[in-house]
C-alpha positions as CSV (number, residue, x, y, z in Angstrom):
1,M,0.0,0.0,0.0
2,S,1.4,3.4,-1.0
3,A,1.5,6.4,1.4
4,P,-1.3,8.9,0.9
5,R,-0.6,12.1,-1.1
6,L,-0.5,15.1,1.4
7,T,-0.9,18.8,0.9
8,P,2.0,21.1,1.5
9,W,2.5,22.4,5.1
10,F,0.2,25.4,5.9
11,P,0.9,28.1,8.6
12,P,-1.4,28.2,11.6
13,T,-3.0,31.4,10.3
14,V,-4.7,29.3,7.5
15,N,-7.5,27.0,8.8
16,P,-8.4,23.7,7.0
17,S,-11.5,23.9,4.8
18,R,-13.2,20.9,6.5
19,P,-13.2,19.3,10.0
20,G,-11.1,16.1,10.4
21,L,-7.7,14.8,11.5
22,Y,-4.5,16.5,10.3
23,R,-0.7,16.1,10.7
24,A,0.8,19.0,12.6
25,Q,4.0,20.2,14.1
26,E,4.4,22.0,17.4
27,M,6.6,25.0,17.6
28,G,9.6,22.9,18.9
29,M,9.6,20.6,15.9
30,R,12.0,21.6,13.2
31,C,12.2,18.5,10.9
32,N,9.7,17.3,8.4
33,C,9.8,13.7,9.5
34,C,7.9,14.1,12.8
35,W,4.4,15.2,13.6
36,I,1.5,14.9,15.9
37,D,-2.2,14.2,14.9
38,L,-4.6,17.0,15.6
39,E,-8.3,17.2,15.1
40,F,-9.8,20.4,13.6
41,R,-13.5,21.1,14.3
42,G,-15.6,24.2,15.1
43,G,-12.6,26.4,14.1
44,E,-10.3,25.0,16.8
45,W,-7.6,22.4,17.2
46,F,-7.8,19.5,19.5
47,S,-5.3,16.8,20.5
48,T,-5.9,13.2,21.4
49,Q,-2.4,12.6,22.8
50,C,-3.4,12.6,26.5
51,S,-6.1,9.9,26.3
52,P,-6.6,8.6,22.7
53,G,-10.2,7.6,22.1
54,Y,-11.5,9.0,25.4
55,F,-11.5,12.8,25.2
56,R,-9.9,15.6,23.4
57,T,-8.0,18.5,24.8
58,H,-7.8,21.9,23.3
59,F,-4.6,22.6,21.4
60,F,-3.7,26.3,21.3
61,T,-2.9,27.8,17.8
62,R,0.0,29.7,19.2
63,N,1.7,26.3,19.8
64,L,1.2,25.2,16.2
65,R,4.1,25.6,13.7
66,H,2.2,24.3,10.7
67,W,-0.2,21.5,9.5
68,R,-1.0,19.4,6.5
69,G,-3.8,17.0,5.4
70,L,-4.8,14.6,2.6
71,A,-4.4,16.1,-0.9
72,S,-7.5,14.2,-2.1
73,E,-10.6,12.5,-0.7
74,P,-9.9,9.0,0.5
75,K,-11.6,6.3,-1.4
76,A,-14.9,5.2,0.2
77,K,-14.9,1.6,1.6
78,P,-17.3,-0.7,-0.1
C-alpha cells in the first residue's frame, strides 16, 4: 500500500477547509519527519495525545508551527 498524497505544510494562520484529522507540528519541531495528529473542528484544534479515544484536549494555535492534510478525498470503503 502506498503512502497517501499530502498537501504542503500550511501556517497556523490558515484554517483547514473541513473538519477532520491532520498532521501537525508543534513550535519545537524543526524537521519534516515528525508530527502529531490533531483534530480540527468548530474552528479550533484538539489533541488526542493525552487519552486517545476518550476525550480531546484543546490545542492552542500559538503552539502550532504548521499543519497538513490529505491532498484528495480518501476512497470510500465498499
